C-alpha positions in Angstrom: 213.1 10.0 -44.5 212.5 7.1 -46.9 210.0 7.6 -49.6 207.2 5.7 -51.2 205.4 6.3 -54.5 201.7 7.2 -54.7 200.1 4.8 -57.1 201.8 3.6 -60.3 202.9 7.1 -61.6 202.4 9.5 -58.7 205.0 11.5 -56.7 207.4 10.2 -54.1 206.3 11.0 -50.6 207.8 10.5 -47.1 206.4 7.5 -45.2 205.1 9.9 -42.5 202.9 12.8 -43.7 201.2 15.6 -41.8 197.4 15.6 -41.7 195.2 18.7 -41.1 192.1 16.5 -41.6 189.9 15.3 -38.8 190.4 11.7 -37.8 187.7 9.4 -39.3 187.0 7.5 -36.1 183.4 8.1 -35.2 180.7 5.5 -36.1 178.8 8.5 -37.5 181.8 10.7 -38.3 180.1 13.4 -40.4 178.2 14.6 -37.3 181.3 16.3 -36.0 183.5 17.1 -38.9 182.1 20.6 -39.6 182.3 21.8 -36.0 185.7 20.8 -34.7 187.3 23.7 -32.8 191.0 24.7 -32.7 193.0 22.7 -30.2 193.2 25.4 -27.7 191.8 28.9 -27.0 195.0 30.1 -25.4 195.6 33.5 -27.1 199.4 33.2 -26.6 199.6 30.0 -28.5 196.5 29.1 -30.5 195.4 25.9 -32.0 196.5 27.3 -35.4 200.0 28.0 -34.1 200.3 24.4 -32.8 199.1 22.9 -36.1 201.4 25.1 -38.1 204.4 24.2 -35.9 203.5 20.5 -36.3 203.4 20.8 -40.1 206.7 22.6 -40.1 208.3 19.9 -37.9 207.1 17.3 -40.3 208.5 19.1 -43.3 211.9 19.7 -41.6 212.1 16.0 -40.9 211.7 15.1 -44.5 208.0 14.7 -44.9 206.6 16.3 -48.0 202.9 15.3 -48.1 200.3 17.4 -46.3 196.8 16.1 -46.1 193.8 18.4 -45.9 190.0 18.3 -46.6 187.2 20.7 -47.4 184.9 20.2 -44.5 186.9 19.9 -41.3 186.4 23.0 -39.1 184.9 24.8 -42.1 188.2 24.4 -44.0 190.3 26.0 -41.3 193.1 23.4 -41.8 193.4 24.4 -45.5 193.6 28.1 -44.5 196.4 27.3 -42.1 198.3 25.5 -44.8 197.6 28.2 -47.3 199.3 30.8 -45.0 202.2 28.4 -44.5 202.6 27.9 -48.3 203.4 31.6 -48.7 206.7 30.9 -46.9 207.5 27.5 -48.3 208.7 26.0 -51.6 205.4 24.9 -53.0 207.0 22.8 -55.8 208.7 20.6 -53.2 205.4 19.7 -51.5 202.6 17.2 -52.3 199.4 18.8 -51.2 196.3 16.7 -50.6 192.7 17.8 -50.6 189.4 16.0 -50.2 185.8 16.7 -51.2 182.3 15.2 -50.9 180.7 16.1 -47.6 178.8 19.5 -47.7 176.5 21.5 -45.6 172.9 21.3 -46.8 170.0 23.7 -45.8 169.5 23.9 -42.1 173.1 23.0 -41.4 172.7 19.3 -42.0 175.8 17.5 -43.3 175.3 15.6 -46.5 177.5 13.3 -48.6 177.6 14.6 -52.2 180.1 13.0 -54.6 178.4 14.5 -57.7 180.5 16.1 -60.4 179.4 19.6 -59.6 180.0 19.4 -55.9 183.4 17.9 -56.2 184.6 20.5 -58.6 183.1 23.3 -56.5 184.8 22.0 -53.4 188.1 21.6 -55.2 188.0 25.2 -56.4 187.2 26.4 -52.9 190.1 24.4 -51.6 192.5 26.0 -54.1 191.3 29.4 -52.9 192.0 28.5 -49.3 195.3 26.9 -50.0 196.4 29.8 -52.3 197.7 27.4 -54.9 196.8 26.6 -58.5 196.4 22.8 -58.0 196.3 20.0 -55.5 198.6 17.1 -56.1 196.2 14.6 -54.7 192.4 14.9 -54.5 190.5 12.2 -52.6 186.8 11.6 -52.4 186.2 11.8 -48.6 183.4 9.3 -48.1 181.4 7.0 -50.4 177.8 7.9 -51.1 174.9 6.8 -53.3 176.2 8.7 -56.3 176.8 6.5 -59.3 180.6 5.8 -59.7 180.4 7.1 -63.3 179.3 10.5 -62.2 181.9 10.8 -59.5 184.6 9.6 -61.9 183.5 12.2 -64.5 184.0 14.9 -61.9 187.4 13.6 -60.9 188.6 13.2 -64.5 187.3 16.7 -65.5 189.3 18.2 -62.6 192.4 16.4 -63.7 191.9 17.5 -67.3 191.5 21.1 -66.2 194.7 20.9 -64.2 193.0 21.5 -60.9 194.3 18.1 -59.5 197.1 15.8 -60.6 196.3 12.4 -58.9 193.1 10.9 -57.5 192.2 8.9 -54.4 189.5 7.8 -52.1 189.0 7.8 -48.3 186.9 5.4 -46.2 185.9 3.2 -49.2 185.6 -0.5 -49.1 187.7 -2.6 -51.5 184.6 -3.1 -53.7 183.7 0.6 -53.7 187.3 1.6 -54.5 187.5 -1.0 -57.2 184.4 0.3 -59.0 185.7 3.8 -59.1 189.2 2.8 -60.0 187.9 1.1 -63.1 186.6 4.4 -64.3 189.1 6.9 -62.9 192.4 5.3 -62.0 193.3 5.9 -58.3 196.7 6.6 -56.8 195.7 6.3 -53.2 193.1 4.8 -50.8 193.0 6.2 -47.3 191.5 4.5 -44.3 191.9 4.5 -40.5 194.6 2.0 -39.5 196.0 1.4 -36.0 196.5 -1.3 -33.5 192.9 -0.7 -32.6 191.5 -0.5 -36.1 192.7 -3.2 -38.5 189.8 -3.8 -40.8 191.3 -2.0 -43.7 194.3 -4.3 -43.6 191.9 -7.3 -44.3 189.6 -5.7 -46.9 191.3 -2.7 -48.5 195.0 -3.6 -48.4 194.8 -6.6 -50.7 192.9 -4.6 -53.3 195.6 -1.8 -53.1 198.4 -4.3 -53.7 196.6 -5.8 -56.7 195.7 -2.5 -58.3 198.9 -0.6 -57.7 197.1 1.8 -55.3 199.0 3.2 -52.3 197.3 2.7 -48.9 197.5 5.7 -46.6 196.9 5.0 -42.9 194.9 7.7 -41.2 194.5 8.3 -37.5 197.3 5.9 -36.3 196.6 6.9 -32.7 192.8 6.3 -32.9 191.6 9.7 -31.8 194.3 9.9 -29.2 193.4 6.7 -27.4 196.8 5.2 -28.2 198.5 8.5 -27.0 197.2 7.9 -23.5 195.1 11.1 -23.5 192.5 9.4 -21.4 192.5 7.4 -18.1 189.7 5.1 -19.1 187.1 6.1 -16.6 186.0 9.3 -18.3 182.4 9.7 -19.4 181.2 11.4 -22.6 177.9 12.7 -23.8 175.9 10.7 -26.3 176.7 13.3 -29.0 180.4 13.1 -28.4 180.8 9.4 -27.9 181.2 6.9 -30.7 181.8 3.2 -30.3 185.4 3.8 -29.2 184.4 6.1 -26.4 181.8 3.9 -24.9 182.4 1.2 -22.3 183.7 -1.5 -22.4 185.7 -0.6 -25.5 186.9 2.7 -24.1 188.4 1.2 -20.9 190.0 -1.7 -22.8 191.5 0.7 -25.3 193.0 2.9 -22.6 194.4 -0.2 -20.8 196.0 -1.3 -24.1 197.5 2.2 -24.6 199.1 2.0 -21.1 200.7 -1.4 -21.9 201.8 -0.2 -25.3 203.7 2.8 -23.8 205.3 0.5 -21.2 206.4 -1.8 -24.0 207.8 1.1 -26.0 209.6 2.7 -23.0 211.3 -0.6 -22.3 212.9 -0.2 -25.7 213.7 3.5 -25.4 210.8 4.6 -27.6 207.6 6.6 -27.2 204.3 4.8 -27.4 203.2 7.0 -30.3 206.4 6.1 -32.2 205.6 2.4 -31.8 202.0 2.9 -32.8 203.0 4.5 -36.1 205.9 2.1 -36.7 203.5 -0.8 -36.3 201.4 0.7 -39.1 204.4 1.1 -41.4 205.2 -2.6 -41.0 201.9 -3.8 -42.3 202.0 -5.3 -45.8 200.9 -3.0 -48.5 200.7 0.1 -46.4 202.7 3.0 -47.8 202.3 6.1 -45.6 201.1 7.1 -42.2 199.2 10.4 -41.8 200.2 12.0 -38.6 197.7 14.4 -37.1 199.2 17.9 -37.1 197.9 19.0 -33.7 201.1 19.3 -31.6 204.8 19.5 -32.5 205.9 17.2 -29.7 203.5 14.4 -30.7 204.4 15.0 -34.3 208.1 14.4 -33.4 207.2 11.1 -31.8 205.3 10.0 -34.8 208.0 11.1 -37.2 210.5 8.9 -35.3 208.6 5.9 -36.5 210.1 6.3 -40.0 213.4 5.0 -38.6 212.1 2.2 -36.3 212.6 -1.4 -37.4 210.3 -3.8 -35.6 211.4 -7.5 -35.7 209.0 -10.3 -36.6 209.0 -11.3 -32.9 208.1 -7.8 -31.8 205.2 -7.6 -34.2 203.9 -10.8 -32.8 204.2 -9.3 -29.3 202.2 -6.3 -30.3 199.6 -8.4 -31.9 199.3 -10.5 -28.8 199.1 -7.3 -26.7 196.1 -6.1 -28.7 194.5 -9.5 -28.6 194.8 -9.7 -24.8 192.9 -6.5 -24.5 190.1 -7.7 -26.8 191.3 -6.1 -30.1 
């Protein structure tokens, strides 16, 4: 698998990485991060088994970056990876962690990018991961903390050897720039897919100017582009964000169907084309593939070898536009 460099002086990583972090798709995403359940309750093949198999499939295909965070499912993804790391060559891997969101009194979720909270969550992550450092630590969400305080926490962690490189997730270009001026960033992570392209307009130009590598999270947009839904399902208000409300939901499912037909006509899976489209966007360095299923992971990994022509990229853009995206 071809490699890209994280930032100006970071490690080389494969253009497809495995992610054990929840997809940042909801309009109020923090409402669900702490309560995500394993993918299945089947005792013969648990959600943990599926995630571990997906991570191993990615590593066997040449990926070396594994993305995790502190809050998703109470840190369960980090625990999965921690167990796997006991069987793997840790030095050959680039392990990512994130901090910021925490549980406040009463179970409410709060954004907290203060120095103390970031350091505490990083240390918790190291315990779960059973490793002495994370190679990339990203601030999970922007909050009202002054950038100088957040930067101080990040730089202190790096000085202590807890982390080696720094990044942000879900930041605008202006927010990332303010922090980058105080604590140089290697990465900026944002949701990028055929359905979600805002980061390519706002964040990608900043990344190119600043020497920051843009990481594309959630290339399948919470499974919409994987045809997991027919388009006529209904969801409770608590479960439904903007993507799972009509008419956006129905239009997204219709686009997914056409995307898979377009891909199959070329001997490819729709998931492969969805990830390959991301990799062809200017300034984008790496796609974070959700580690939920080894079969889906294989389709996403195949994107590393797919070359889309300029004409094909135009066709895909037209396809999205015809469905209102």
